[in-house]
Each structure stands twice: as C-alpha cells, then as structure tokens.
N, C-alpha and C positions, 0 to 999 in steps of 0.2 A: 818133289815130293820126295821124302827122302826115304830110306830104308834103313837106315840107323838106329841100332838097337842098345842100345850105350841106357842105361838106366836113368833117372831122370829124379833131382833132388829137389830140395823143397826147402825157402831159406826166406825169410824177412828181411824187407830189405833193409839199408842204413843210408844217412847220408850219402854218404861216394859212392851210393850204386844210381846216382843222381842220374849222371849225364848219359852212361851205359841207359836208363827205362825208355826214358827220354826219346832218344836215338833207333830203339827201344821201337815205340809205343806211336813213335812216328813213322817208324821207317811201314808198322801193319796198318796204318789208318786214310793215310795220308799219300799225297803222290806219284809219280812212276814207280818205285818200289814196292808200294803197297802190293800192286797191282798183281807181284807174284806169288801172291796171296788172294786166295776166295773172300776174306774177310777187307774188303778196300768202302773205302767210301770216297775214293776221287772222284767217282760221278759225280760227288753230290755237294764235297766242301774242297776244298780249295782250304791253305796255311798250316801250320803246326796244327797238332791236336794239343799241345802240353808240354811247357818248356819248365825246364829243371829245376827254379824259384818254388813253381807252383810239385811239381814233384816232393824237393824238401819237406814242402809244408805239410802234406799227404803223410809222411815219413813220422815227424813230428806228432801229427795234431791225435790228443788221445782219441780214444775211439775208430782210429783210424788204423790200416798197415796195408803195406803191399805187399803181397808175396811173390815173392818168384823163385820162378822154373829155371831148372838148371840142369844142365847136358853134359857132361865131361868140363866143368866148372863154368861153363861157359851160360849170360843169359838165352835162356833161347822164351821164356815168357814172364810176364809179370800181371799182378790185376789190383787193383783194389778195389779194399774190403774194408763197409764202416759200416759199425753199428749203430744200428735204427730198432731204438726199444726192444722188443723183444724178436729182432729180426735182424738180416746185414745185407746191406747192397750192393752190392757186387761193379763195378764200373771201371770205364779204360781197361779191360779182358786184352789182351795181346799175345799172339803167338808169332815170333819171327814169322815171315810171308814164307821163305823159302822151304819154310819148314811144316809151313799146316798140310791138314790130309794125313798127316802119318798116324794121328790118336795122342799128340801130346797137349790138346788141347782138352780132351774130352779126360784124361788124368790130373792135368792141372784144376779142371773146374772140381772134380772128386775132394784132391788135398785141402781145397778151398773151403768146401763145403765142409767139410770136415776140420779145422780151424773153425770155423765160425761157430762151429757145433762144440768146438772144448773149449774155446777161451771165453766165449761171450754165450754162450747156452743158448745159441739161437734158434730156433723153432723152424722159419721159414729165409730164403734166398729169393732175392731179389731184386732189378736191373727195368731200365729200358733200354730199349729198340727202335733204330727208327723203323714206321709203321711201313715204308715200298721196302722195305732187306728183309722178304719174305726168307728166301737161303736163308737167310743168317735168322731169324724168326725159327727156320723147322728147324736146323741144329738146335739151339736149345728145347723145342719144344722134347726133340728127337732125346732130349739128359735130363727129362723129369718140369717144366718148365711150364709153368699155361698163362695163355694171355690172360688179360685182367679185365679189360675193356677200357684203362682205366687209362685214356692219354691226355700227357703232358707237353707243353709247348716246346721245343727248341730251347736249349738255355737260351740266354739271350747276351751271354756274353759273348756267343761267338758275331763276329760282328756279319755287315749284310755284305758285306762287297767279295768275303768266305764261300758264302752258299752260292750254290752253280743253280741248284734248285729253290725256289722260295715254299713258302706254308712248309716246312718241314718239321710233320709231330711225329710223339713218340707213343711208347705203349710201353705199359711195364709189364714184366712178366716176373713168376714167383711158382718157387719150389719148396715144398715141405720137408723140412731136412729129417 
C-alpha cells in the first residue's frame, strides 16, 4: 500500500494506451505480480486476462469506453464501460496491485459512475463477479452495489486449461446511479 497523496486524474483511453492497459490488467488479475494486491485471481485462473487487440477493439467499439486513472501521468487504473440499454456494465476494473488499499479504487469507481451518468444517462451500473470472491463482493457492496441473485456461467472463451478451479460461476451485482 502506498501513502502517496498525489491527485488522481481520469481520461478516456486511446489506442496508443493498449499495451499499458494490458500490462496493468494482467498484473492486477493473474500471475505472481497480482498477488501484491488483494484482487488477484491467480488461485482461480492462469494465463493472460486480456490482449492488446482486445483492448484496441474495446476502445474503438461504439458504446464502449475504457476509462483510465492516472497519478503523476502514470496509468494506475483502468476500467471498461459498456452501454447496455439504460445501464452501464463495469468490467475489467483494475488498479495497480502495488497501490491497492490506498483508496484509488473507490475514487476511480466514483469517476466511472459519474462518466456513464453524464455520457450515456445510465440509471444503473452493473458487473459480474466470481461468486467465490467473497472479499471482492464485500468491497463492491460497501460501494453500494447489491447482489441480484442472477448467476451466469464463467465466459466460455476462457479455456479449460486456464481454469485452476472448475465450475466457476459469476453473479451480477448492480447499483442505482
């Protein structure tokens, strides 16, 4: 955890940011580097979480934005926001594992919520979280998200050989904005 109090800035990602976003997201979710933070999936999944071509596609797709969180000009967080009717989906939320626990995620999530209200007039934000990630679900509940009880299977595009735990299930969480 850091005690750096430099202000956070937010901006939309550009295609040129794709490699930096990939490095950040993969370091926050998978592998040994993710264990420096508390949001790791390293005990559940192996392999990469995202690749540069996926990120560039998300940046260029209509109804999709990647919001970046910067501190002193360095990307310390990223999140993909997708417009879904009168709601917005929050996905691939990542904060640098070495900076987790310092309040960046809370401020970053508030910025993402404000952005989708302003840009898309979204009435709610929703996400999916692995049901066994109790500490992560609790984190989102502290931020006003509620469990919906709607369960969805883990994405089929993640190969079985990357799943350290079988039968991963996700639950939708939602927050009125």
